Every structure is written in structure tokens, then in C-alpha cells.
Wavefront OBJ file of the C-alpha trace (Angstrom):
o trace
v -20.900 -6.935 23.212
v -20.052 -10.495 22.339
v -18.007 -12.769 24.432
v -15.833 -15.780 22.671
v -14.612 -18.532 24.389
v -11.540 -20.340 23.591
v -9.250 -22.643 25.461
v -6.753 -21.179 27.325
v -3.371 -22.141 26.150
v -0.278 -20.150 25.589
v 1.115 -19.668 22.242
v 4.491 -21.795 21.134
v 7.370 -19.236 21.385
v 7.868 -19.334 17.567
v 4.525 -18.028 16.531
v 4.120 -15.703 13.905
v 1.348 -13.057 13.824
v -1.769 -13.085 11.285
v -0.847 -11.813 7.984
v -2.280 -10.230 4.677
v -4.183 -12.940 2.831
v -5.605 -14.964 5.755
v -9.243 -15.328 6.636
v -10.196 -13.726 9.888
v -12.514 -15.943 11.550
v -14.252 -13.558 14.073
v -17.574 -14.902 15.278
v -20.889 -12.757 14.849
v -19.065 -10.439 12.719
v -21.159 -9.735 9.069
v -17.759 -8.830 6.673
v -20.525 -8.206 4.002
v -22.149 -5.498 5.817
v -19.382 -3.073 4.279
v -16.580 -3.129 1.524
v -14.102 -3.139 4.454
v -13.663 -3.426 8.364
v -10.927 -1.899 10.496
v -10.411 -4.297 13.304
v -8.747 -3.111 16.446
v -7.178 -5.774 18.959
v -6.584 -3.586 22.212
v -5.882 -3.989 25.870
v -7.126 -1.833 28.581
v -3.491 -2.366 30.052
v -1.848 -1.363 26.957
v -0.096 1.996 27.162
v 0.627 1.958 23.248
v -3.122 1.093 22.698
v -4.216 4.371 24.922
v -1.261 6.623 23.250
v -2.398 5.614 19.734
v -6.021 6.358 20.003
v -6.180 9.973 19.330
v -4.418 8.658 15.889
v -6.761 6.174 15.322
v -9.852 8.514 15.976
v -8.398 10.995 13.493
v -7.568 7.779 11.118
v -11.196 6.350 11.443
v -12.731 9.659 10.494
v -10.474 10.254 7.310
v -11.311 6.768 6.279
v -14.943 7.117 6.697
v -15.130 9.974 4.627
v -13.505 8.134 1.559
v -15.727 4.869 2.342
v -18.313 3.350 4.509
v -16.120 1.259 7.074
v -17.339 -1.017 9.654
v -15.509 -0.983 13.206
v -14.647 -3.755 15.441
v -12.547 -3.850 18.562
v -11.494 -7.289 20.258
v -9.917 -6.768 23.914
v -9.088 -9.563 26.308
v -10.541 -7.972 29.501
v -13.725 -7.943 31.092
v -17.045 -6.724 29.202
v -17.250 -4.230 31.557
v -13.233 -3.196 31.670
v -13.490 -3.109 27.736
v -16.580 -1.378 27.559
v -14.896 1.476 29.750
v -11.718 1.396 28.056
v -13.529 2.097 24.488
v -15.472 4.653 26.058
v -12.638 6.464 27.806
v -10.494 6.502 24.222
v -13.460 7.922 22.766
v -12.771 5.749 19.809
v -16.227 5.320 17.819
v -16.529 1.366 18.069
v -19.712 -0.004 18.994
v -19.064 -3.624 18.020
v -16.994 -5.020 21.082
v -15.806 -8.605 21.413
v -14.466 -9.998 24.381
v -11.804 -12.779 23.488
v -8.183 -13.940 24.511
v -6.222 -12.483 21.478
v -3.809 -15.483 21.147
v -6.626 -17.488 18.548
v -6.227 -14.738 16.319
v -2.818 -15.150 16.183
v -2.362 -11.427 17.666
v 1.170 -11.299 19.070
v 0.744 -8.048 20.819
v -1.073 -4.735 21.105
v -2.347 -2.388 19.445
v -2.770 -4.540 16.142
v -5.156 -3.158 13.770
v -6.512 -5.280 10.608
v -8.063 -4.086 7.524
v -10.632 -6.900 6.600
v -12.400 -6.885 3.057
v -15.880 -7.771 2.502
v -14.913 -11.810 2.237
v -13.242 -11.720 5.766
v -9.733 -11.684 4.470
v -7.068 -9.675 5.943
v -5.668 -7.143 3.544
v -3.519 -5.090 5.716
v -1.737 -5.550 9.221
v -0.508 -2.642 11.432
v 1.028 -3.740 14.705
v 2.369 -1.704 17.685
v 2.124 1.926 18.620
v 1.568 4.530 15.901
v 4.410 7.249 16.928
v 6.281 8.010 14.099
v 4.243 5.716 11.728
v 1.423 8.200 11.113
v 2.081 9.251 7.775
v 2.590 5.591 6.592
v -0.345 4.167 7.925
v -2.745 6.934 6.600
v -1.124 6.580 3.251
v -1.403 2.793 3.227
v -5.197 2.730 4.575
v -6.250 5.273 1.884
v -4.629 3.362 -0.845
v -6.309 0.300 0.052
v -9.564 2.157 0.272
v -9.216 3.923 -2.865
v -8.240 0.536 -4.874
v -11.357 -1.172 -3.856
v -14.544 -1.026 -5.663
v -17.729 0.806 -3.873
v -20.475 -1.298 -2.341
v -22.882 0.304 -5.123
v -21.067 -1.320 -7.775
v -20.903 -4.958 -5.965
l 1 2 3 4 5 6 7 8 9 10 11 12 13 14 15 16 17 18 19 20 21 22 23 24 25 26 27 28 29 30 31 32 33 34 35 36 37 38 39 40 41 42 43 44 45 46 47 48 49 50 51 52 53 54 55 56 57 58 59 60 61 62 63 64 65 66 67 68 69 70 71 72 73 74 75 76 77 78 79 80 81 82 83 84 85 86 87 88 89 90 91 92 93 94 95 96 97 98 99 100 101 102 103 104 105 106 107 108 109 110 111 112 113 114 115 116 117 118 119 120 121 122 123 124 125 126 127 128 129 130 131 132 133 134 135 136 137 138 139 140 141 142 143 144 145 146 147 148 149 150 151 152 153
């Protein structure tokens, strides 16, 4: 588990969340390890995170069947709380980072990013998944299918 330390200062009220096309500077993540990485910004106290976990598990399984993906979780909780939370949700994520979310311009949880092998955000999904499952599944699969395989790089 990796802990990242950033100054604790509030975000201005007009802050915009992270967007596609931006580089995600997450220390200690090797973006080149796989073609795509799903980064889950979660919080143990977020009921939308918990209620979305069953969909995330299925989503990860479906996407991993099409392409080898790296999975990363970033939580603002203590290391013990974060580990216990990921285990309780049964999300298959071993790479857990402890950090405030504001430095990444994450304005709420859950937020999931699809990041390419260069560390560039390709897609952003914000909020609980209820009612958005089909759209999220289609968007992720389309993003995976249009990317070259690791073997062709």
C-alpha cells in the first residue's frame, strides 16, 4: 500500500474535475505495465461506492477477458481502513494508494478513470452506476477494442 502526502488545502468552489486527455500523475504506478489501467477513486464512507462494487466486479471481469488491465484504487482513508474496505467489497484490486483526492481533481466518489499506457486519461466515469451500467459497459468495451494489443506495441 502506498501513501501519498499532499498539502491539505481545500479546493476552490469552482474547481472542475479531471477530464479526458489529461495526464494522471499518480506516484508509483507503472502505466506501461499494461495497455490500460482502471483507477478507482473510492471512499469507505461513500454509499455509492459500496452499492456500485458488485457492478465494478462484473465490469472488471468482462473487461479483463478482452484485455489485460491494471487495477488501481485510491482512497483518502487510513491504510487499514482502505485495505479492509477493498476486501469487504471483494474488488480484485491489490494496488491501493492512500491519498487525499483533491490533488487529482476528483470532486466526488466514486470516480473511475480509464488511463492508457502513457498515463493519459481516456475516459472518466463519475458517481454511482445505478442506471448507467449499460452505457458504462459499452464505453469501456469500445475503448478497449479500439486500443492496440500489448503484443503489437
